Every structure is written in C-alpha cells, then in structure tokens.
ZABAKOL-115830 format. One record per residue: residue in three letters; x, y, z of N, C-alpha, C in turn. Coordinates in steps of 0.2 Angstrom, whole numbers, plus 5000, padded with zeros to 4 digits. Each point is the difference from the previous one (the first is absolute). Example, Ala and Ser with C-alpha at 12.3 -4.5 7.8 and 13.67 -1.06 7.14 Angstrom:
2
ala506649725039499650065000500450065000ser499850054996500450065001499650055003
end
This chain:
111
unk516949555270500550004995499750044994unk500450044997499850044994499949964994unk499550014996499949954994500450034995unk500649974999500550024995500249954995unk499749945001500249944996499550004994unk500249994994499649984994500349944997unk499749974995500249944997500750014997unk500150064998500650024996500650025005unk499950015006500550035004500149965007unk500349944999500149965006500650035004unk500550034996500650045003499750065005unk499550034998499750055003499849985007unk499749945000499749975007500649985004unk500549984997500649985004500450065003unk500050054996500350075003499550025005unk499450005000499650025005500149965007unk500049934999500249965006500650025003unk500550014996500750025003499950075003unk499750054997499950065003499650005007unk499549955000499650005006500549975006unk500449954998500549985005500550055003unk500250044995500550055002499750075003unk499550024997499750075001499449995005unk499649944999499450005004499450014994unk499449975002499550014995499850074998unk500050045005499850074998500450044995unk500749995002500550034995500049974994unk499949935000500149964994499450024995unk499450015003499450024996500150074997unk500350055004500150074998500549994994unk500649975001500449994994499849974994unk499649955001499749964994499550054996unk499650045004499550044997500450054995unk500650025002500450054996500449974994unk500049935000500349974994499549994994unk500250014994499649994994499849935000unk499349994998499849935000500049984992unk500350034996500049984993500749994998unk500049974994500749994997500350064997unk500750005000500350074998499950014993unk499849954996499950014993499350024998unk499650015005499350034999500050075003unk500550035002500050075002500150054995unk499650054999500150054995500450065004unk500550014996500550065003499750074997unk500350055003499850074997500250004993unk500649974998500250014993499549954996unk499849955002499549964996499450044999unk499750045005499450044999500250064996unk500650035000500250054996500049984993unk500249944998500149974994499349994997unk499549975004499349994998499750064998unk500150065005499750064998500350034994unk500649994998500350034994499749964994unk499949935001499749964994499350024999unk499750015006499350024999499950074997unk500450055002500050074997500249994992unk500549964998500149994993499449974996unk499749955004499449974997499450054999unk499950045005499550055000500150054994unk500750024999500250044994499849974994unk500249944999499849964994499350004999unk499649985005499350004999499750074998unk500350055003499750074998500250014992unk500649984998500150014993499649964996unk499949945002499549954996499350035000unk499850035005499350035000500050064996unk500550045000500050064995500049984993unk500449944999500049984993499349974998unk499749975004499349974999499550064999unk500050055004499650064999500150034993unk500650014999500250034993499749964994unk500149935001499749964995499250004999unk499750015006499350005000499850074997unk500350055002499950074997500049994992unk500649974998500150004993499449964997unk499849945003499549964997499350035000unk499950045005499450045001499950054994unk500650034998500050054994499949964994unk500349944999499949964994499249985000unk499849975005499249985000499650064999unk500150065003499650064998500050024993unk500649994997500150024993499649954995unk500149935002499649954996499350015001unk499850025006499250015001499850054996unk500350065000499850064995500049974993unk500549964998500049984993499449964999unk499849955004499549954999499350045001unk499950045004499450045001499950044993unk500550034998500050044994499849954994unk500349955000499949954994499349975000unk499749995006499349975001499550064998unk500150065003499650054998500050024993unk500650004997500050014992499749944996unk500149945002499749954997499250005001unk499850025006499250005001499750064996unk500450054999499850064996499949984993unk500649964998500049984993499449954998unk499949955005499549954999499350045000unk499950055004499350035001499950044993unk500550034998500050044993499849954995unk500349944999499949954995499349985001unk499849985006499349975001499550064998unk500150065002499650054998499950014992unk500649994996499950004993499749954997unk500149945003499649944998499350005001unk499850035006499350015001499750054996unk500350054998499850064996499949974993unk500449964998500049974993499449954999unk499849975005499549955000499350035001unk499950065001499450045001499750024993
end
C-alpha cells in the first residue's frame, strides 16, 4: 500500500482504500501519486508568483532609489567634512604660527 496517509488527511487514506478496491493496488498507487499531498490553500499559483515578482521588483526599485539618496548624502557630507578640515588645518597652522612668533618675541625681549 502506498504511504499516503498523514495525521491531517484521514480522508486521503479512505480514498486510497476505495481506489484500491475498485482499481486494484497498482492503479490506486499510480493515481494517488498524481494527487497533490498538500492543502489547496498552500498552493502558489502563477499569478501569486507574478505578484510576488512584481512586488520584489518594486522593492528593488525603492532600494535603488534609497541607495542613490544615501550616496548623494554621503557625497555631500564628504564635501562638508573636507571644507571643515581645510578650515581647521588653516586655523591650527595660523595659530601655531602666531604663537611661535609671540614666543620668539618674548624670548628676544628676555635676552
């Protein structure tokens, strides 16, 4: 006998038993192997798959837009950081130059 019974499908076993009586075990096995062993609400149709593909394509497009926006923001921030770095380097160099000049004057006055 074909193993066609699961805990959820006693009706499937009853069908197999009846088919075995009417068609014989070999034909019953053949027919039962061609019947789906899952419930109809678990079957994905071509339209389900098409819908999922469409949703996935939309999601990919949204992600691409988000990535482009993030890249633009990073590029903008890089420019801001570069400008601030130039300002701070200039300020530090200027301050150090001024302090060196003042220190040199003080040392010169003390001699």
